[in-house]
C-alpha positions in Angstrom: 0.0 0.0 0.0 1.5 3.4 -0.9 0.5 6.7 0.6 1.3 10.1 -0.7 1.1 13.1 1.7 1.5 16.6 0.6 1.5 19.3 3.3 1.8 23.0 2.8 2.0 25.6 5.6 1.3 29.3 5.4 1.8 32.0 7.9 -1.4 33.9 8.7 -1.1 37.4 10.2 -4.9 37.8 10.5 -6.7 34.5 11.3 -10.2 36.1 11.7 -9.9 37.7 8.3 -9.0 34.4 6.7 -11.8 32.6 8.4 -14.2 35.3 7.1 -12.9 34.8 3.6 -13.3 31.0 3.8 -16.9 31.3 5.1 -17.7 33.9 2.4 -16.4 31.4 -0.2 -18.8 28.7 1.2 -16.3 26.7 3.3 -17.6 25.1 6.5 -15.8 23.7 9.5 -15.8 19.9 9.4 -13.7 19.2 12.5 -12.7 21.4 15.4 -9.1 22.3 15.8 -6.9 19.6 17.4 -3.7 20.2 19.3 -0.9 17.8 18.2 2.3 17.0 19.9 5.2 16.0 17.7 8.4 14.5 19.0 11.2 14.1 16.5 14.0 11.6 17.1 17.5 11.3 15.7 20.8 9.6 16.6 23.3 11.5 18.8 25.3 12.3 15.6 22.3 13.6 13.7 22.4 10.8 11.1 18.7 11.1 10.2 18.8 14.8 9.7 21.9 14.6 7.6 20.2 12.1 5.4 17.1 14.3 5.2 15.0 11.7 7.1 12.7 12.1 10.1 11.4 9.7 12.8 8.4 11.3 14.5 6.0 10.3 17.3 2.8 12.3 16.7 0.0 12.4 19.3 -3.3 14.0 18.5 -6.6 12.1 18.5 -4.4 9.0 18.0 -0.8 8.1 18.3 1.4 7.4 15.3 5.1 6.7 14.8 6.1 7.9 11.3 9.2 7.8 9.2 9.9 10.3 6.4 12.6 9.8 3.8 13.1 9.7 0.1 10.2 8.3 -1.9 
Protein backbone atom coordinates (compact mmCIF):
# COMPACT_ATOMS: atom_id res chain seq x y z
CA UNK A 1 0.00 0.00 0.00
CA UNK A 2 1.47 3.37 -0.94
CA UNK A 3 0.53 6.67 0.62
CA UNK A 4 1.32 10.13 -0.68
CA UNK A 5 1.10 13.06 1.70
CA UNK A 6 1.53 16.65 0.61
CA UNK A 7 1.55 19.31 3.29
CA UNK A 8 1.81 23.05 2.80
CA UNK A 9 1.96 25.58 5.62
CA UNK A 10 1.30 29.29 5.37
CA UNK A 11 1.84 32.03 7.91
CA UNK A 12 -1.36 33.94 8.68
CA UNK A 13 -1.11 37.40 10.17
CA UNK A 14 -4.91 37.81 10.49
CA UNK A 15 -6.70 34.55 11.28
CA UNK A 16 -10.18 36.11 11.74
CA UNK A 17 -9.95 37.72 8.28
CA UNK A 18 -8.95 34.39 6.71
CA UNK A 19 -11.84 32.60 8.43
CA UNK A 20 -14.25 35.26 7.15
CA UNK A 21 -12.93 34.83 3.59
CA UNK A 22 -13.30 31.04 3.80
CA UNK A 23 -16.86 31.33 5.10
CA UNK A 24 -17.71 33.87 2.36
CA UNK A 25 -16.44 31.36 -0.21
CA UNK A 26 -18.80 28.71 1.18
CA UNK A 27 -16.32 26.75 3.29
CA UNK A 28 -17.58 25.11 6.47
CA UNK A 29 -15.82 23.67 9.48
CA UNK A 30 -15.83 19.86 9.40
CA UNK A 31 -13.71 19.20 12.48
CA UNK A 32 -12.72 21.36 15.41
CA UNK A 33 -9.07 22.30 15.82
CA UNK A 34 -6.90 19.61 17.36
CA UNK A 35 -3.69 20.21 19.26
CA UNK A 36 -0.95 17.80 18.18
CA UNK A 37 2.29 16.99 19.92
CA UNK A 38 5.18 15.97 17.66
CA UNK A 39 8.39 14.48 19.00
CA UNK A 40 11.24 14.07 16.52
CA UNK A 41 14.02 11.58 17.14
CA UNK A 42 17.53 11.31 15.73
CA UNK A 43 20.80 9.63 16.58
CA UNK A 44 23.30 11.49 18.79
CA UNK A 45 25.31 12.28 15.64
CA UNK A 46 22.28 13.60 13.72
CA UNK A 47 22.38 10.82 11.11
CA UNK A 48 18.69 11.06 10.20
CA UNK A 49 18.75 14.82 9.75
CA UNK A 50 21.89 14.65 7.62
CA UNK A 51 20.18 12.05 5.42
CA UNK A 52 17.06 14.28 5.20
CA UNK A 53 15.01 11.69 7.08
CA UNK A 54 12.73 12.05 10.08
CA UNK A 55 11.43 9.72 12.76
CA UNK A 56 8.45 11.27 14.52
CA UNK A 57 6.02 10.30 17.26
CA UNK A 58 2.80 12.26 16.73
CA UNK A 59 0.05 12.42 19.32
CA UNK A 60 -3.30 14.01 18.52
CA UNK A 61 -6.58 12.12 18.50
CA UNK A 62 -4.45 9.00 17.97
CA UNK A 63 -0.77 8.12 18.31
CA UNK A 64 1.41 7.45 15.25
CA UNK A 65 5.07 6.68 14.75
CA UNK A 66 6.08 7.90 11.30
CA UNK A 67 9.25 7.81 9.23
CA UNK A 68 9.87 10.26 6.41
CA UNK A 69 12.56 9.77 3.82
CA UNK A 70 13.09 9.70 0.09
CA UNK A 71 10.22 8.28 -1.94
